[in-house]
C-alpha positions in Angstrom: -65.8 52.1 -45.0 -63.4 54.9 -46.1 -62.3 55.2 -42.5 -60.7 51.6 -42.1 -59.4 51.8 -45.6 -57.5 55.0 -44.2 -56.5 53.2 -40.9 -54.9 50.5 -43.2 -53.0 53.0 -45.3 -51.7 54.5 -42.4 -50.5 51.3 -40.2 -49.2 50.4 -43.5 -47.1 53.8 -43.7 -45.9 53.3 -40.0 -45.1 49.5 -40.3 -42.4 50.9 -43.2 -41.4 53.6 -41.5 -40.6 50.9 -38.5 -38.9 48.8 -40.9 -36.6 51.4 -42.3 -36.0 52.5 -38.9 -34.9 48.8 -37.9 -33.1 48.4 -40.9 -31.2 51.5 -40.9 -30.5 50.8 -36.7 -29.1 47.0 -38.0 -26.8 48.7 -40.6 -25.5 50.9 -38.2 -24.7 48.6 -35.6 -23.1 46.1 -38.2 -21.0 49.2 -39.6 -20.0 50.1 -35.8 -18.9 46.2 -35.0 -17.3 46.4 -38.3 -15.3 49.5 -37.2 -14.3 48.2 -34.0 -13.1 44.6 -35.4 -11.4 47.0 -37.9 -10.0 48.9 -34.8 -9.1 46.3 -32.9 -7.4 44.2 -35.6 -5.5 47.4 -36.2 -4.6 48.0 -32.4 -3.7 44.1 -31.9 -1.8 43.9 -34.8 0.4 47.0 -33.6 4.1 46.4 -33.3 3.5 47.6 -29.5 1.0 45.8 -28.6 2.8 42.5 -30.1 6.0 43.5 -28.0 3.6 43.8 -25.0 2.2 40.4 -25.1 5.6 38.5 -26.1 7.0 40.2 -22.9 4.4 38.9 -20.7 4.5 35.7 -22.1 8.3 35.7 -21.6 7.6 36.6 -18.0 4.9 34.0 -17.3 7.4 31.1 -19.1 10.4 32.6 -17.9 11.9 32.1 -21.2 12.2 34.3 -24.1 9.1 34.8 -26.5 9.2 36.0 -29.8 6.0 36.7 -31.8 5.8 37.2 -35.6 1.7 38.8 -35.6 -1.3 38.6 -33.7 -4.6 38.8 -35.4 -8.0 39.0 -34.4 -10.2 37.0 -37.1 -14.0 37.7 -37.4 -14.2 34.7 -40.1 -15.2 31.8 -40.2 -15.3 31.9 -36.2 -14.2 34.8 -34.1 -10.5 34.0 -32.6 -7.3 35.6 -31.5 -4.4 34.3 -33.0 -0.7 34.4 -32.8 1.6 33.7 -35.8 5.2 32.4 -35.9 5.5 32.2 -32.1 9.2 30.9 -31.0 9.6 30.4 -27.7 13.4 30.5 -26.8 14.3 27.3 -24.8 16.8 25.1 -25.6 16.5 23.8 -28.3 13.8 26.4 -29.3 9.8 25.5 -29.4 8.1 26.9 -32.4 4.5 27.5 -33.2 3.4 28.7 -36.7 0.1 29.6 -35.5 -1.9 29.5 -32.5 -5.7 30.2 -32.2 -7.6 30.9 -29.3 -11.8 30.9 -30.0 -13.4 32.5 -26.8 -16.7 31.7 -25.1 -18.8 35.0 -26.1 -21.4 33.9 -23.3 -18.4 34.0 -20.8 -17.4 37.2 -21.9 -20.9 39.2 -20.8 -20.0 38.1 -17.2 -16.2 39.1 -17.6 -14.8 35.9 -17.7 -12.6 34.8 -20.4 -13.0 31.3 -21.3 -11.2 29.6 -23.9 -13.8 27.4 -25.9 -11.0 26.0 -28.8 -7.5 26.4 -29.0 -6.0 25.1 -31.9 -2.2 24.9 -32.6 -1.1 24.3 -36.1 2.4 23.3 -37.5 4.4 23.1 -34.4 7.6 21.7 -33.5 7.9 20.5 -29.9 11.0 19.2 -28.3 10.8 17.2 -25.1 13.9 18.7 -23.6 12.3 22.2 -24.3 9.2 21.0 -22.8 11.1 19.6 -19.8 12.9 23.2 -19.6 9.8 25.2 -19.3 8.3 22.7 -16.9 11.5 23.1 -14.7 11.1 27.1 -14.9 7.0 27.0 -14.0 7.7 25.1 -10.9 10.4 27.8 -9.3 7.8 30.2 -9.6 5.3 30.8 -7.0 1.6 29.7 -7.9 -0.5 32.2 -7.5 -4.1 30.2 -8.7 -4.9 26.7 -10.1 -4.2 25.2 -13.1 -7.4 25.5 -14.2 -7.9 29.4 -13.4 -6.8 32.6 -12.1 -8.2 35.5 -10.1 -8.7 37.9 -12.8 -11.6 35.4 -14.5 -9.4 33.8 -17.0 -9.9 30.1 -17.5 -6.6 28.8 -18.6 -7.6 25.4 -20.0 -9.7 25.3 -23.3 -12.9 23.1 -23.5 -11.3 21.9 -26.9 -8.3 21.4 -28.2 -7.1 20.9 -32.0 -3.6 19.8 -33.0 -3.0 20.1 -36.8 0.6 18.9 -38.2 1.9 19.1 -34.6 5.6 17.7 -34.3 7.0 15.9 -31.2 10.7 15.6 -31.2 11.7 12.9 -28.1 15.0 13.4 -26.3 16.9 11.1 -28.8 15.7 13.4 -31.5 13.2 11.1 -33.4 10.2 13.0 -34.7 6.7 12.3 -35.0 4.0 14.6 -36.5 0.7 14.1 -35.5 -3.2 15.6 -36.0 -5.1 15.5 -33.0 -8.6 16.7 -30.9 -9.7 16.3 -27.7 -12.5 17.4 -25.5 -11.7 18.2 -21.9 -13.9 17.9 -18.9 -13.8 20.8 -16.3 -11.1 18.6 -14.3 -9.0 19.2 -17.4 -9.0 15.6 -18.6 -10.2 14.3 -21.7 -13.7 13.0 -22.3 -12.6 11.9 -25.6 -9.8 12.3 -28.1 -8.7 11.1 -31.7 -5.0 11.0 -32.3 -3.6 10.3 -36.3 0.0 9.8 -36.9 0.9 11.3 -40.1 4.8 11.0 -39.7 7.4 9.2 -38.0 7.4 6.2 -35.6 3.7 4.4 -35.9 3.0 6.2 -39.4 -0.3 5.6 -40.2 -1.7 4.6 -37.1 -4.7 5.8 -35.7 -6.2 5.9 -31.8 -9.9 6.9 -30.0 -10.0 7.3 -26.5 -13.4 7.4 -24.6 -14.1 8.2 -20.7 -16.6 6.1 -18.9 -17.0 7.0 -15.2 -13.7 6.7 -13.3 -11.6 4.9 -16.4 -11.0 5.3 -20.4 -11.2 2.9 -23.4 -8.4 2.9 -25.7 -9.3 1.5 -29.1 -6.2 1.8 -31.5 -5.6 0.5 -35.1 -1.4 0.2 -35.3 0.8 -2.2 -37.8 -2.6 -3.9 -39.4 -3.9 -5.0 -36.2 -5.6 -3.5 -33.0 -4.9 -2.7 -29.4 -7.8 -2.1 -27.1 -8.0 -1.9 -23.4 -8.7 0.5 -20.4 -7.0 2.3 -17.8 -7.8 4.7 -15.1 -5.7 7.7 -13.1 -6.6 7.7 -9.4 -5.1 9.4 -6.1 -2.9 7.0 -4.2 -3.9 7.8 -0.9 0.0 9.3 -0.6 -0.2 12.6 -2.3 0.6 10.9 -5.6 -1.7 9.5 -9.0 -1.7 6.0 -9.7 -1.9 4.5 -13.3 -3.5 1.4 -14.1 -4.4 -0.4 -17.3 -4.7 -3.8 -19.2 -4.6 -3.9 -22.9 -4.7 -6.6 -25.5 -2.6 -6.8 -28.8 -4.2 -8.8 -31.5 -2.6 -9.5 -34.9 0.2 -6.6 -34.7 3.0 -6.4 -37.0 6.0 -6.7 -34.4 8.0 -4.0 -35.9 5.6 -1.5 -36.1 5.6 -1.3 -32.3 9.2 -1.2 -32.0 10.0 0.7 -35.1 12.4 2.3 -35.9 14.0 -1.0 -35.0 12.9 -4.1 -37.1 15.5 -6.8 -35.2 12.1 -8.7 -34.9 9.2 -9.3 -37.7 5.9 -11.4 -37.3 2.4 -11.1 -35.9 2.2 -10.5 -32.2 -0.7 -11.6 -29.9 -0.3 -10.1 -26.4 -1.4 -9.0 -23.0 -0.2 -6.3 -20.7 -0.9 -5.0 -17.5 0.9 -1.8 -16.4 1.0 0.7 -13.7 2.7 3.5 -12.5 2.7 5.6 -9.1 3.8 9.5 -10.2 3.6 12.7 -9.1 4.5 14.8 -12.2 2.7 13.5 -15.3 6.2 14.1 -17.5 7.8 11.6 -15.1 5.4 8.6 -16.3 7.9 6.9 -19.0 10.3 6.8 -16.4 8.6 5.0 -13.6 6.1 3.0 -15.6 5.9 -0.7 -15.3 4.6 -3.3 -17.4 4.4 -7.2 -17.4 3.4 -8.9 -21.0 2.7 -12.5 -22.1 3.1 -12.5 -25.6 3.3 -14.9 -28.7 4.7 -14.1 -31.7 3.9 -16.0 -35.3 6.2 -16.4 -38.3 8.6 -14.6 -36.6 11.9 -13.7 -38.3 14.7 -12.5 -35.8 17.2 -10.5 -38.3 20.8 -9.8 -37.5 21.1 -13.4 -36.0 21.2 -16.8 -37.9 21.2 -19.1 -34.7 21.9 -22.2 -36.7 25.0 -20.7 -38.3 26.1 -19.8 -34.8 25.6 -23.2 -33.4 27.3 -25.2 -36.3 30.1 -22.9 -36.4 30.5 -22.6 -32.5 31.7 -19.3 -32.6 30.6 -15.7 -32.8 27.5 -14.5 -35.5 26.5 -11.1 -36.2 24.2 -11.0 -39.1 22.0 -12.9 -41.2 18.4 -14.2 -39.8 16.5 -16.9 -38.2 13.0 -17.9 -39.2 10.6 -19.1 -36.3 7.2 -20.7 -36.3 6.4 -19.2 -33.1 8.2 -17.3 -30.5 6.5 -16.7 -26.8 7.7 -15.6 -23.8 7.1 -12.8 -21.0 8.6 -9.1 -21.3 8.9 -6.9 -18.0 9.7 -3.1 -18.4 10.6 -1.1 -15.6 11.3 2.5 -17.1 13.4 2.3 -19.9 14.8 -0.9 -19.2 13.2 -4.5 -20.8 13.8 -7.8 -19.6 12.5 -10.7 -21.4 12.3 -13.9 -19.8 10.9 -17.5 -20.2 11.8 -17.3 -24.0 10.9 -20.4 -26.2 11.5 -20.3 -29.8 10.4 -23.2 -32.2 11.3 -24.1 -35.9 11.8 -27.1 -37.5 14.6 -28.9 -36.1 15.8 -25.8 -34.2 14.4 -24.7 -30.9 15.7 -22.0 -28.5 14.9 -20.8 -24.7 16.4 -17.9 -22.6 16.5 -14.8 -21.0 17.3 -11.5 -22.3 17.7 -7.7 -21.1 17.7 -4.5 -22.8 19.0 -1.4 -20.8 18.0 1.8 -21.3 20.7 2.4 -24.0 19.2 -0.3 -26.0 22.2 -2.6 -25.1 21.5 -6.5 -24.8 23.0 -9.0 -22.5 21.6 -12.4 -21.6 22.0 -16.4 -22.6 20.3 -18.2 -25.2 20.3 -22.1 -25.4 19.7 -23.6 -29.1 18.7 -27.2 -29.9 19.8 -28.2 -33.2 18.7 -31.7 -34.4 22.2 -33.7 -35.6 22.2 -36.9 -37.3 25.7 -37.2 -36.6 25.2 -36.9 -32.8 22.3 -39.0 -32.9 20.0 -36.4 -31.7 19.9 -32.8 -30.7 23.0 -30.1 -30.2 22.6 -28.0 -27.1 24.7 -25.1 -27.7 24.7 -22.0 -24.9 25.0 -18.6 -26.4 25.5 -15.6 -24.9 23.8 -12.4 -26.4 25.3 -9.1 -26.9 25.0 -5.9 -28.7 22.5 -3.5 -29.3 18.6 -3.8 -30.4 19.4 -3.0 -33.7 22.7 -4.7 -33.9 22.5 -7.9 -31.8 25.3 -10.6 -31.5 25.4 -13.9 -30.2 28.7 -15.9 -29.3 29.7 -18.7 -27.0 30.5 -18.1 -23.2 34.2 -18.4 -22.3 33.2 -21.8 -20.5 31.7 -23.0 -23.6 34.8 -22.1 -25.9 36.8 -23.7 -23.9 34.5 -26.8 -23.6 34.2 -26.6 -27.4 37.6 -26.5 -27.8 38.4 -29.6 -25.7 35.6 -31.7 -27.5 37.0 -30.8 -31.0 40.1 -32.1 -30.3 38.4 -35.4 -28.9 36.2 -35.9 -31.6 36.2 -33.5 -34.5 33.1 -32.4 -35.3 30.7 -34.7 -33.1 32.5 -33.8 -29.7 32.3 -30.0 -30.6 28.8 -29.0 -29.5 28.4 -31.5 -26.5 31.9 -30.3 -25.4 30.6 -26.4 -25.6 27.4 -27.6 -23.3 29.4 -29.1 -20.9 32.1 -26.2 -21.0 29.2 -23.9 -20.2 28.2 -26.1 -17.1 31.6 -26.2 -15.9 32.0 -22.5 -16.4 29.0 -21.8 -14.4 30.8 -23.5 -11.4 33.8 -22.1 -12.0 33.3 -18.1 -12.8 36.1 -17.1 -11.3 38.3 -19.1 -13.9 36.3 -18.7 -17.2 34.1 -15.8 -16.4 31.0 -15.2 -18.1 
């Protein structure tokens, strides 16, 4: 009976020795890894290493790059971080912090894959992106956009944007928080965007990939925009974007911000398409067709009733409408509104208006205003001008001549009728009356 007991004592002693050795080994490994991490952080954080990385980035982007510091973070997640990055484009592109979190399993196979890319507090001007993209196009392509021959996967699997400000070509800024999960082809499988500041402030949108298309669900202006779109090859070496969207109960001014010329709740259906080779040119080639209705609309900057009664130029005031319906077609940055029909009590209007890329307006609107003196409605043609933010209406030249004649013949009663007749004559005699 004594032997088994002694054997158990020896086994327990051996177990304790093994546990001590294992614990000591683990402590040694932790200390070693900690020492390596400290040494790595010291090396990576050195001025020499920072300058070398900045020089390589400058060479890759073909523009000067300055780095404030480089750090290796171990907690809460291992990552390499670049602080105070400034890319010397014109204007400069600045990033307060960029973190790259690698796929550790890939490192064991000598492959550098970025699991997550985090960008914090960046200012990204559109002209700077265009300049960098132009510089990159001039360089010879040594590999695909997703990977390089050195076993480095450039595209991350996940992107997080924290307080990233986009500044468009006109200097209008918009700050967003966003996250996106990317597939192997570099396109998102799902994404979320929240607008923190600027145009569309407070709006949120989600994107979900399903087979060959994406579903969009956005909350904006107290309503929703929902739809689907797809991107596919067009068979001619370019890509084709196609989509359909429905807008429900959205405040119009939330879509047109910062302009607030028109307010009211809009219901609309939109079809869009674009053929492109460079994604950066989509805004320039995008075409869309929209049928819309705006309820309880208010046109700010124009008083149509006053314009009819005064038979002259009108700038300022506002026009309240029960409904405003029509068709909008866009061609790049140009906009055409056609088949406009507006109603409000004793006032109704119809016409066509175009907006150029510089936001200047042109077109014609015929306003019918009920008049007891005329025994019916006075129809007065008005030419639309000015800009989207400061619109104006005035009689056409032919209508001005007719109004003057009508006033001379029958003051008050003949003014509106004369304006309409004068406009009709002006259309037939454009060389005489002009517009």
